[in-house]
C-alpha positions in Angstrom: -7.4 46.5 -44.0 -10.0 47.6 -41.5 -8.0 47.9 -38.3 -5.0 49.6 -36.9 -2.8 49.8 -33.8 -1.1 53.1 -32.8 2.3 53.2 -31.1 3.3 56.5 -29.5 6.8 57.0 -28.3 7.1 58.5 -24.9 9.4 61.5 -24.3 12.7 60.3 -22.9 15.5 62.5 -21.5 18.2 60.0 -22.6 17.1 59.1 -26.1 15.8 61.4 -28.8 12.5 60.3 -30.6 14.3 59.5 -33.8 16.7 57.0 -32.1 13.7 55.3 -30.4 11.8 55.2 -33.7 14.9 53.5 -35.3 14.9 50.9 -32.5 11.1 50.4 -32.7 11.1 50.0 -36.4 14.0 47.5 -36.3 12.0 45.4 -33.9 8.9 45.7 -36.0 10.8 44.5 -39.1 11.9 41.4 -37.2 8.3 40.8 -36.0 7.0 41.2 -39.6 9.5 38.8 -40.9 8.4 36.2 -38.5 4.6 36.8 -38.7 3.6 39.6 -41.1 3.3 37.7 -44.3 2.8 40.8 -46.4 -0.6 41.8 -44.9 0.5 44.5 -42.4 1.3 48.1 -43.6 2.7 51.0 -41.7 2.3 54.8 -41.6 3.8 57.7 -39.7 1.0 60.1 -38.8 3.3 62.9 -37.8 5.4 62.9 -41.0 4.1 66.1 -42.3 4.9 68.2 -39.3 7.8 70.4 -40.2 11.1 69.4 -38.6 10.1 66.1 -37.0 11.3 63.6 -39.6 9.0 60.6 -39.3 7.7 61.7 -35.9 6.9 59.9 -32.7 3.9 57.8 -33.8 3.8 54.6 -35.8 0.6 53.1 -37.0 0.3 49.4 -38.0 -2.6 48.7 -40.5 -4.2 45.4 -41.3 -7.0 43.0 -40.5 -7.6 42.7 -36.8 -6.5 39.0 -36.8 -3.2 39.8 -38.5 -2.5 42.6 -36.0 -3.3 40.4 -33.1 -1.1 37.7 -34.4 1.8 40.2 -34.8 1.3 41.5 -31.2 1.3 37.9 -29.9 4.9 37.5 -31.2 6.1 39.9 -28.4 8.2 41.9 -30.9 8.0 44.9 -28.5 10.2 43.3 -25.9 12.6 45.9 -24.6 10.6 48.8 -26.0 7.5 48.8 -23.7 9.1 51.3 -21.3 9.5 53.8 -24.2 6.1 53.8 -25.7 2.4 53.7 -25.3 0.8 50.9 -27.3 -2.9 51.2 -28.2 -5.3 48.3 -28.8 -6.6 47.1 -32.1 -9.1 49.7 -33.3 -11.3 50.0 -36.4 -10.2 52.5 -39.0 -12.5 55.6 -39.1 -15.2 55.5 -41.8 -14.0 58.8 -43.2 -10.4 57.8 -43.6 -8.5 58.6 -46.8 -5.7 56.4 -48.2 -2.1 56.7 -49.2 0.8 54.7 -50.3 3.7 54.6 -47.9 6.8 53.4 -49.7 10.5 52.9 -49.5 12.7 55.0 -51.8 16.2 53.8 -52.4 18.6 56.5 -53.4 21.4 56.0 -55.9 23.8 57.9 -53.6 27.0 56.0 -54.1 28.3 56.3 -57.7 31.3 54.1 -56.6 29.0 51.3 -55.7 27.0 51.7 -58.9 30.3 51.6 -60.9 31.4 48.4 -59.2 28.0 46.8 -60.1 28.3 48.0 -63.7 31.9 46.6 -64.0 30.7 43.3 -62.6 27.7 43.1 -64.9 29.0 44.4 -68.1 32.7 43.6 -67.8 33.8 47.1 -68.7 36.9 49.0 -67.5 36.9 51.2 -64.5 37.5 54.3 -66.8 34.4 53.4 -68.8 32.4 53.0 -65.7 33.5 56.4 -64.4 32.4 57.9 -67.7 29.0 56.1 -67.6 28.4 57.0 -63.9 30.1 60.2 -62.9 30.3 61.4 -59.3 27.6 64.0 -60.2 25.1 61.1 -60.6 24.8 60.8 -56.8 21.2 61.3 -55.8 20.6 63.1 -52.5 17.1 62.5 -51.1 15.3 64.9 -48.9 13.0 62.4 -47.4 12.7 61.3 -43.8 14.5 58.1 -43.0 15.1 55.4 -40.4 18.6 54.4 -39.6 18.7 50.6 -39.4 21.4 47.9 -39.3 21.5 45.0 -41.7 21.4 41.7 -39.8 23.4 40.0 -42.5 26.2 42.5 -43.1 25.8 44.5 -39.8 26.2 47.7 -41.8 24.0 50.7 -41.1 21.8 52.0 -43.9 19.1 54.7 -44.3 15.6 53.4 -45.1 14.0 56.5 -46.8 10.2 56.6 -46.4 7.9 58.5 -48.7 4.2 59.1 -48.1 2.5 59.6 -51.5 -0.4 62.0 -52.0 -3.7 61.2 -50.2 -6.3 59.5 -52.4 -9.9 58.6 -51.9 -10.0 54.9 -52.8 -7.9 52.1 -51.3 -5.6 49.9 -53.4 -4.9 46.4 -52.3 -1.6 44.6 -52.5 1.2 43.1 -50.5 3.6 44.9 -48.1 7.3 44.2 -47.6 8.9 43.0 -44.4 9.1 46.7 -43.5 5.4 47.2 -43.8 5.9 49.4 -46.9 4.5 49.0 -50.5 5.0 50.8 -53.8 1.4 50.3 -54.8 -0.8 49.2 -51.8 -2.4 51.9 -49.7 -2.9 52.2 -45.9 -5.7 54.2 -44.3 -4.8 57.8 -43.6 -6.5 59.8 -40.8 
């Protein structure tokens, strides 16, 4: 993972940055599904700035050949007027590393109860006792609002940047460019 591409959203009077980032990330997901093969990771360099959510920059990390292959798919179609896309660059030698992962909240006790009933065959009353409404987990992480292509329902994809570390950890990335174990360069 020696290279990166930086995508910077341009200010737009009609669309807020978070709406554009949602659209950009949805397109990236489709591009990664068709050509990413688990070798491209993402990071959001502005995430730690207070009040900006994930920010207006998205970095793609990987080997130069993998990044060039992704960019050849033309997954940015329809977004080019809304962003500045850098070229493939080498990661700075002094870069640190961090895991950028998806966190899934257990925010719907009702959904969890339905799953429990289906799996264990217990009654609705027993499921309510096992999973009370107070079990809902509210995350305070930045997120992307995406739509499922299969169900067409919107969902929040919560993104967490784990603490910075000195050494890289290899591994595969999801079709969202996220991993629970593999690191991306952080600079």
